[in-house]
Kinemage of the C-alpha trace (Angstrom):
@kinemage 1
@onewidth
@group {chain A} dominant
@subgroup {mainchain}
@vectorlist {calphas} color= white
{ca met a 1} P 11.206 20.543 -17.115
{ca phe a 2} L 11.405 16.919 -16.621
{ca lys a 3} L 11.452 14.435 -19.321
{ca phe a 4} L 11.679 10.765 -19.640
{ca val a 5} L 15.043 9.725 -20.508
{ca gln a 6} L 15.447 6.866 -22.840
{ca ala a 7} L 18.491 4.937 -21.596
{ca asn a 8} L 20.106 1.738 -21.075
{ca pro a 9} L 18.383 0.195 -17.707
{ca thr a 10} L 21.422 -1.799 -16.666
{ca glu a 11} L 23.834 1.567 -16.858
{ca leu a 12} L 24.107 2.874 -13.238
{ca ala a 13} L 26.663 5.671 -12.124
{ca ile a 14} L 28.925 4.463 -9.603
{ca ile a 15} L 28.113 6.358 -5.945
{ca gln a 16} L 31.234 7.544 -4.511
{ca pro a 17} L 32.318 7.390 -0.885
{ca asn a 18} L 31.209 9.521 1.872
{ca pro a 19} L 28.309 10.780 -1.112
{ca leu a 20} L 25.761 13.794 -1.188
{ca val a 21} L 22.226 12.687 0.149
{ca ser a 22} L 19.405 15.378 -0.434
{ca val a 23} L 16.655 15.161 1.826
{ca val a 24} L 13.419 16.488 0.105
{ca leu a 25} L 10.774 17.084 2.681
{ca gly a 26} L 7.617 17.906 1.717
{ca asn a 27} L 4.863 19.991 4.022
{ca tyr a 28} L 1.469 21.067 3.530
{ca asn a 29} L -0.278 22.666 7.125
{ca tyr a 30} L 1.770 19.966 9.145
{ca gly a 31} L 3.362 22.751 11.827
{ca gln a 32} L 2.346 20.672 14.797
{ca phe a 33} L 4.864 17.921 13.745
{ca leu a 34} L 7.371 19.750 11.237
{ca gln a 35} L 10.210 20.757 13.882
{ca gln a 36} L 10.165 16.742 15.052
{ca ser a 37} L 10.328 15.883 11.365
{ca ile a 38} L 13.249 18.943 10.439
{ca asp a 39} L 15.180 17.882 13.985
{ca ser a 40} L 15.101 14.211 12.947
{ca val a 41} L 17.250 14.611 9.896
{ca leu a 42} L 19.545 17.465 11.564
{ca lys a 43} L 20.573 15.009 14.169
{ca gln a 44} L 21.736 11.654 11.722
{ca thr a 45} L 24.450 10.133 12.412
{ca tyr a 46} L 25.825 11.024 8.688
{ca gln a 47} L 26.155 14.308 8.175
{ca asn a 48} L 26.974 14.743 4.586
{ca phe a 49} L 23.426 16.227 3.456
{ca glu a 50} L 21.361 18.553 2.345
{ca leu a 51} L 18.081 19.052 3.553
{ca ile a 52} L 15.138 21.077 1.332
{ca val a 53} L 11.904 21.808 2.963
{ca val a 54} L 9.272 22.812 0.226
{ca asp a 55} L 6.196 24.112 1.797
{ca asp a 56} L 3.201 23.846 -0.195
{ca gly a 57} L 1.176 26.727 0.576
{ca ser a 58} L 0.831 26.151 4.254
{ca thr a 59} L -1.708 28.385 6.027
{ca asp a 60} L -0.634 27.490 9.224
{ca asn a 61} L 2.605 28.594 11.252
{ca ser a 62} L 4.863 26.031 9.211
{ca arg a 63} L 6.471 29.102 7.239
{ca glu a 64} L 7.679 30.576 10.616
{ca ile a 65} L 9.437 27.448 11.764
{ca ile a 66} L 10.692 26.526 8.504
{ca lys a 67} L 12.471 30.332 8.186
{ca ser a 68} L 13.756 29.872 12.148
{ca tyr a 69} L 16.220 27.355 10.889
{ca gly a 70} L 17.849 29.962 8.510
{ca ser a 71} L 20.684 28.336 6.662
{ca arg a 72} L 20.431 24.940 8.432
{ca leu a 73} L 18.118 23.878 5.455
{ca ile a 74} L 17.016 25.131 1.967
{ca ala a 75} L 13.457 26.549 2.422
{ca ile a 76} L 11.425 26.783 -1.284
{ca leu a 77} L 7.792 28.403 -0.642
{ca gln a 78} L 5.402 27.841 -3.160
{ca glu a 79} L 1.423 28.190 -3.772
{ca asn a 80} L -0.354 25.158 -3.004
{ca ser a 81} L 0.120 22.563 -5.957
{ca gly a 82} L -0.234 19.054 -4.526
{ca gln a 83} L 2.266 16.480 -2.953
{ca glu a 84} L 3.567 15.697 -6.380
{ca ala a 85} L 4.342 19.024 -7.425
{ca thr a 86} L 5.721 19.381 -3.832
{ca phe a 87} L 8.523 16.458 -4.311
{ca asn a 88} L 9.145 17.396 -8.330
{ca val a 89} L 10.405 21.481 -7.520
{ca gly a 90} L 12.271 19.469 -3.939
{ca ile a 91} L 14.088 17.028 -6.369
{ca gln a 92} L 14.672 19.836 -8.932
{ca arg a 93} L 16.692 21.504 -6.629
{ca ala a 94} L 18.914 18.734 -5.213
{ca ile a 95} L 22.109 17.774 -6.192
{ca gly a 96} L 23.047 14.940 -3.677
{ca glu a 97} L 24.079 11.550 -5.248
{ca ile a 98} L 21.104 10.144 -2.993
{ca ile a 99} L 17.455 11.272 -2.693
{ca cys a 100} L 15.662 10.275 0.303
{ca phe a 101} L 11.667 11.467 1.047
{ca leu a 102} L 10.272 13.187 4.284
{ca asp a 103} L 6.705 13.571 4.169
{ca ala a 104} L 6.371 16.131 7.252
{ca asp a 105} L 4.269 14.277 9.833
{ca asp a 106} L 6.951 11.978 9.948
{ca tyr a 107} L 10.613 11.462 10.713
{ca phe a 108} L 13.393 9.493 10.423
{ca his a 109} L 15.473 7.185 12.943
{ca glu a 110} L 18.814 8.808 13.876
{ca glu a 111} L 20.970 6.526 11.670
{ca lys a 112} L 18.677 6.104 8.599
{ca leu a 113} L 20.746 7.745 6.168
{ca glu a 114} L 24.094 5.964 7.396
{ca lys a 115} L 22.580 2.822 6.842
{ca val a 116} L 21.178 4.055 3.533
{ca val a 117} L 24.691 5.184 1.908
{ca asn a 118} L 25.942 1.802 3.088
{ca ser a 119} L 23.392 -0.115 1.321
{ca phe a 120} L 24.425 2.249 -1.362
{ca leu a 121} L 27.706 1.853 -1.466
{ca lys a 122} L 27.707 -2.082 -0.851
{ca his a 123} L 25.117 -2.718 -3.260
{ca pro a 124} L 26.099 -0.911 -6.665
{ca glu a 125} L 23.290 -2.400 -8.689
{ca trp a 126} L 20.559 -0.714 -6.692
{ca val a 127} L 18.572 1.654 -8.004
{ca met a 128} L 16.685 2.251 -5.204
{ca ile a 129} L 16.416 1.299 -1.314
{ca gly a 130} L 13.205 0.741 1.031
{ca his a 131} L 13.243 0.436 4.932
{ca cys a 132} L 11.033 -0.923 7.102
{ca trp a 133} L 9.119 1.489 9.650
{ca val a 134} L 7.274 2.496 13.106
{ca ser a 135} L 3.849 3.478 13.100
{ca val a 136} L 3.128 5.822 15.955
{ca asn a 137} L 0.052 8.185 17.063
{ca lys a 138} L -0.511 11.742 16.755
{ca glu a 139} L 1.391 12.237 20.043
{ca gly a 140} L 4.181 9.483 18.958
{ca lys a 141} L 2.998 6.431 21.056
{ca val a 142} L 3.957 3.715 19.290
{ca val a 143} L 1.197 1.290 17.739
{ca gly a 144} L 2.769 -0.959 15.189
{ca ser a 145} L 5.275 -1.603 12.914
{ca ser a 146} L 5.890 -3.077 9.602
{ca thr a 147} L 9.033 -5.375 10.610
{ca ser a 148} L 6.893 -8.339 10.443
{ca asn a 149} L 6.580 -8.214 6.448
{ca ile a 150} L 9.850 -8.491 4.686
{ca leu a 151} L 10.865 -6.209 1.700
{ca asn a 152} L 11.637 -7.602 -1.554
{ca gln a 153} L 14.750 -6.875 -3.037
{ca gly a 154} L 16.753 -7.412 -6.324
{ca asp a 155} L 14.686 -7.867 -9.861
{ca val a 156} L 10.845 -7.451 -8.935
{ca lys a 157} L 10.207 -6.609 -12.616
{ca lys a 158} L 8.202 -10.175 -13.087
{ca leu a 159} L 6.701 -9.348 -9.749
{ca leu a 160} L 5.114 -6.156 -10.983
{ca leu a 161} L 4.010 -7.692 -14.074
{ca lys a 162} L 2.656 -10.261 -12.755
{ca trp a 163} L 0.958 -8.888 -9.801
{ca gly a 164} L 1.095 -5.094 -10.024
{ca lys a 165} L 2.775 -4.622 -6.630
{ca tyr a 166} L 5.949 -6.390 -4.362
{ca ala a 167} L 6.668 -5.942 -0.513
{ca ser a 168} L 7.739 -2.282 -1.416
{ca thr a 169} L 7.847 0.456 1.396
{ca ile a 170} L 5.913 4.247 1.869
{ca ser a 171} L 7.147 7.407 0.523
{ca ser a 172} L 9.402 8.201 3.905
{ca gly a 173} L 10.675 4.994 3.958
{ca leu a 174} L 12.436 5.158 -0.159
{ca ala a 175} L 15.657 6.215 -0.928
{ca cys a 176} L 16.780 6.212 -4.604
{ca arg a 177} L 20.263 7.117 -6.915
{ca arg a 178} L 19.479 10.154 -8.547
{ca ala a 179} L 21.222 9.166 -11.979
{ca ser a 180} L 18.213 6.679 -11.856
{ca leu a 181} L 15.535 9.282 -10.605
{ca glu a 182} L 16.253 11.064 -13.390
{ca lys a 183} L 14.708 8.622 -15.774
{ca val a 184} L 11.456 8.392 -14.401
{ca met a 185} L 10.525 11.838 -13.497
{ca pro a 186} L 8.469 13.741 -13.027
{ca leu a 187} L 6.023 11.870 -10.525
{ca ser a 188} L 2.503 12.022 -11.903
{ca lys a 189} L 0.002 13.898 -10.492
{ca gly a 190} L -2.503 12.098 -8.350
{ca trp a 191} L -0.352 9.290 -7.346
{ca gly a 192} L 2.265 10.311 -4.768
{ca val a 193} L 5.829 9.219 -4.225
{ca asp a 194} L 5.712 5.609 -3.256
{ca ala a 195} L 3.100 4.643 -5.389
{ca phe a 196} L 4.656 5.860 -8.283
{ca leu a 197} L 8.179 4.713 -7.802
{ca asn a 198} L 7.892 1.497 -6.659
{ca ala a 199} L 5.542 1.142 -9.906
{ca val a 200} L 7.936 2.505 -12.218
{ca leu a 201} L 11.344 2.592 -10.980
{ca pro a 202} L 12.236 -0.889 -11.048
{ca phe a 203} L 12.410 -1.230 -14.315
{ca tyr a 204} L 15.619 0.498 -14.520
{ca gly a 205} L 17.617 -1.989 -11.887
{ca glu a 206} L 17.189 -3.600 -8.720
{ca val a 207} L 15.790 -2.664 -5.417
{ca gly a 208} L 17.165 -2.919 -2.286
{ca ser a 209} L 15.867 -3.386 1.007
{ca ile a 210} L 17.023 -2.400 4.428
{ca asn a 211} L 14.608 -4.843 6.734
{ca glu a 212} L 14.693 -2.862 10.042
{ca pro a 213} L 12.569 0.625 11.076
{ca leu a 214} L 14.398 3.379 10.003
{ca met a 215} L 11.595 5.914 9.865
{ca phe a 216} L 8.425 6.683 11.976
{ca tyr a 217} L 5.293 6.862 10.488
{ca arg a 218} L 2.698 9.122 12.073
{ca met a 219} L -1.234 7.524 11.804
{ca his a 220} L -3.660 10.623 12.608
{ca gly a 221} L -6.705 12.044 11.456
{ca asn a 222} L -5.762 14.153 8.493
{ca asn a 223} L -3.504 11.082 6.698
{ca met a 224} L -6.109 8.351 7.579
{ca arg a 225} L -9.252 9.764 6.123
{ca ala a 226} L -8.026 10.586 3.117
{ca tyr a 227} L -9.524 8.860 -0.060
{ca cys a 228} L -9.352 5.337 1.952
{ca asn a 229} L -12.827 4.532 1.595
{ca asn a 230} L -13.136 5.962 -1.777
{ca leu a 231} L -13.657 2.858 -3.848
{ca thr a 232} L -13.726 5.388 -7.220
{ca tyr a 233} L -10.437 6.824 -6.260
{ca leu a 234} L -8.901 3.577 -5.037
{ca ile a 235} L -9.585 1.777 -8.135
{ca gln a 236} L -8.461 4.367 -10.196
{ca gln a 237} L -5.121 4.503 -8.709
{ca arg a 238} L -4.681 0.648 -9.764
{ca glu a 239} L -5.922 1.824 -13.401
{ca asn a 240} L -3.037 4.069 -13.093
{ca thr a 241} L -0.632 1.858 -11.366
{ca ala a 242} L -1.301 -0.501 -14.321
{ca arg a 243} L -0.804 1.992 -16.963
{ca phe a 244} L 2.067 2.992 -15.880
{ca ile a 245} L 3.860 -0.740 -15.501
{ca asn a 246} L 2.888 -1.461 -19.032
{ca glu a 247} L 4.103 2.216 -20.165
{ca thr a 248} L 7.541 1.760 -18.231
{ca ala a 249} L 7.738 -1.651 -19.164
{ca ala a 250} L 7.124 -0.770 -23.172
{ca lys a 251} L 9.741 2.107 -22.749
{ca val a 252} L 12.628 0.003 -21.962
{ca gly a 253} L 11.830 -2.722 -24.579
{ca ile a 254} L 9.724 -5.570 -22.184
{ca ser a 255} L 7.141 -7.145 -24.225
{ca glu a 256} L 4.996 -8.500 -21.442
{ca arg a 257} L 2.145 -6.905 -19.927
{ca phe a 258} L 0.614 -6.402 -16.718
{ca ser a 259} L -3.539 -7.577 -16.477
{ca leu a 260} L -5.449 -6.232 -13.950
{ca gln a 261} L -7.059 -9.392 -13.549
{ca his a 262} L -4.185 -10.238 -11.622
{ca asp a 263} L -4.378 -7.298 -9.549
{ca val a 264} L -6.134 -8.473 -6.200
{ca asp a 265} L -6.737 -5.259 -4.874
{ca tyr a 266} L -8.603 -4.112 -7.915
{ca arg a 267} L -10.826 -7.299 -7.962
{ca ser a 268} L -11.797 -6.514 -4.526
{ca tyr a 269} L -12.898 -2.916 -4.925
{ca lys a 270} L -14.719 -3.884 -8.228
{ca val a 271} L -16.421 -6.711 -5.755
{ca met a 272} L -17.180 -4.016 -2.924
{ca gln a 273} L -18.242 -1.280 -5.673
{ca gln a 274} L -20.686 -4.061 -7.124
{ca glu a 275} L -21.813 -5.487 -3.886
{ca asn a 276} L -23.828 -7.973 -5.652
{ca ala a 277} L -21.075 -9.710 -7.410
{ca leu a 278} L -21.051 -13.532 -8.274
{ca leu a 279} L -20.258 -15.779 -5.122
{ca thr a 280} L -17.613 -17.354 -7.712
{ca glu a 281} L -15.710 -14.161 -8.224
{ca lys a 282} L -15.679 -13.354 -4.119
{ca leu a 283} L -13.952 -16.785 -4.063
{ca gln a 284} L -11.502 -15.738 -6.647
{ca val a 285} L -10.073 -12.991 -4.972
{ca met a 286} L -9.538 -14.784 -1.742
{ca trp a 287} L -7.607 -17.510 -4.093
{ca leu a 288} L -5.843 -14.844 -5.721
{ca ser a 289} L -5.094 -13.132 -2.306
{ca leu a 290} L -3.371 -16.197 -1.337
{ca gln a 291} L -1.581 -16.754 -4.578
{ca glu a 292} L -0.046 -13.396 -4.741
{ca ser a 293} L 1.346 -13.648 -1.137
{ca ile a 294} L 2.957 -17.104 -1.745
{ca ala a 295} L 4.457 -15.502 -4.894
{ca ile a 296} L 5.739 -12.288 -3.435
{ca gly a 297} L 7.205 -14.128 -0.247
{ca arg a 298} L 4.937 -12.399 2.617
{ca ser a 299} L 5.285 -13.531 6.186
{ca phe a 300} L 2.321 -15.832 7.076
{ca arg a 301} L 1.048 -13.378 9.530
{ca asp a 302} L 0.998 -10.818 6.833
{ca thr a 303} L -1.049 -13.344 4.447
{ca leu a 304} L -3.207 -14.169 7.012
{ca ile a 305} L -3.879 -10.489 7.690
{ca arg a 306} L -4.368 -9.753 4.106
{ca leu a 307} L -6.645 -12.943 3.067
{ca met a 308} L -8.742 -11.687 6.299
{ca tyr a 309} L -9.138 -8.047 5.118
{ca arg a 310} L -10.031 -9.079 1.488
{ca thr a 311} L -12.629 -11.658 2.665
{ca ile a 312} L -14.441 -9.133 4.641
{ca cys a 313} L -14.181 -7.053 2.170
{ca thr a 314} L -15.601 -8.993 -0.526
{ca leu a 315} L -18.022 -11.372 1.178
{ca phe a 316} L -19.390 -8.145 3.481
{ca pro a 317} L -19.119 -4.590 1.509
{ca gln a 318} L -20.623 -2.769 4.106
{ca gln a 319} L -18.020 -3.730 6.612
{ca gly a 320} L -15.495 -3.656 3.712
{ca arg a 321} L -15.728 -0.020 3.599
{ca leu a 322} L -15.639 0.567 7.552
{ca ile a 323} L -12.159 -1.181 7.429
{ca leu a 324} L -11.293 0.230 4.433
{ca arg a 325} L -11.600 3.708 6.582
{ca phe a 326} L -10.412 2.516 9.926
{ca gly a 327} L -7.954 -0.796 9.183
{ca leu a 328} L -8.349 -3.950 10.249
{ca arg a 329} L -7.050 -3.965 13.834
{ca arg a 330} L -9.270 -0.667 14.758
{ca tyr a 331} L -12.078 -2.349 12.920
{ca phe a 332} L -12.161 -5.342 15.231
{ca arg a 333} L -11.543 -3.459 17.950
{ca ile a 334} L -14.715 -1.262 17.366
{ca lys a 335} L -16.573 -4.103 16.287
{ca phe a 336} L -16.139 -6.941 18.910
{ca leu a 337} L -14.676 -4.727 21.846
{ca lys a 338} L -17.107 -1.485 21.394
{ca lys a 339} L -14.410 0.715 22.334
{ca gln a 340} L -15.053 4.294 21.525
{ca val a 341} L -13.179 5.228 18.205
{ca ile a 342} L -11.234 8.457 18.978
{ca thr a 343} L -9.695 9.993 15.726
{ca asn a 344} L -7.252 12.605 17.612
{ca asn a 345} L -5.573 9.852 19.188
{ca tyr a 346} L -4.247 8.886 15.677
């Protein structure tokens, strides 16, 4: 069983040259994407790695695909337990100094591990590295990129304690020092890898970033529909974020606490949930959105997109639910270009 480790957050283990990297790949019924995901790891330019594939009780052909790779990977087959349990099991099995995460519907750029390792060796103060990604649809066609939004690096604790977030990456774009990761395990159920680690690991050291796309994030029906317009779930997620930020701050001896009143996503979701919220509250959400983007250092484009998204969500809650479901770009395409939404393409 994992336990939270009470340790000096400034004490970082030195990563030795040519370190072993553990890639933990979680899968549940993604047999149609799994081979590409596994192959993207096996074809890395950096070859000192172990690949741990944890199948979370799949009922499709996933397990046959996993078994076909034989000793080229470490297979863990478990009953369905959820994403967090899947990655907890993989992390427990991992022995590498660096641990990378990969969802089975995503896949790596061939130089990902090499660039992650070099970055950790160059920056011994980093406990975690995030990098940008390219968004692709179900067939692998490029539909977007995160590179317009520069990721934060360094000491981001102040951003977490003030805004509850910083410019960070998604699960398959995360790489962590094993020694630092052990201090915050296990992953909390219902959170996901990225939400949990982006909130708590920065309290144990600086975060790093590689502002180039080293991963392909697949957007498709299954992962786009899950909880995307469930306001109760989204509000609970932000409340959990606040709780874990504050609990972790207390563990490392920081007295400051994060307030949900500064969480612009939380407040916009609450406005949408109420529908008849006061205009002053809606205007405060828009102003807060601008303040947050300036503090985090978001690009002009990303600042504008977030402001537009939150403005529509707060002023027109029913339209906001469509944005939560489809995303801003697809929302405008549906609304103004009158194009049919073909879910299978995503």
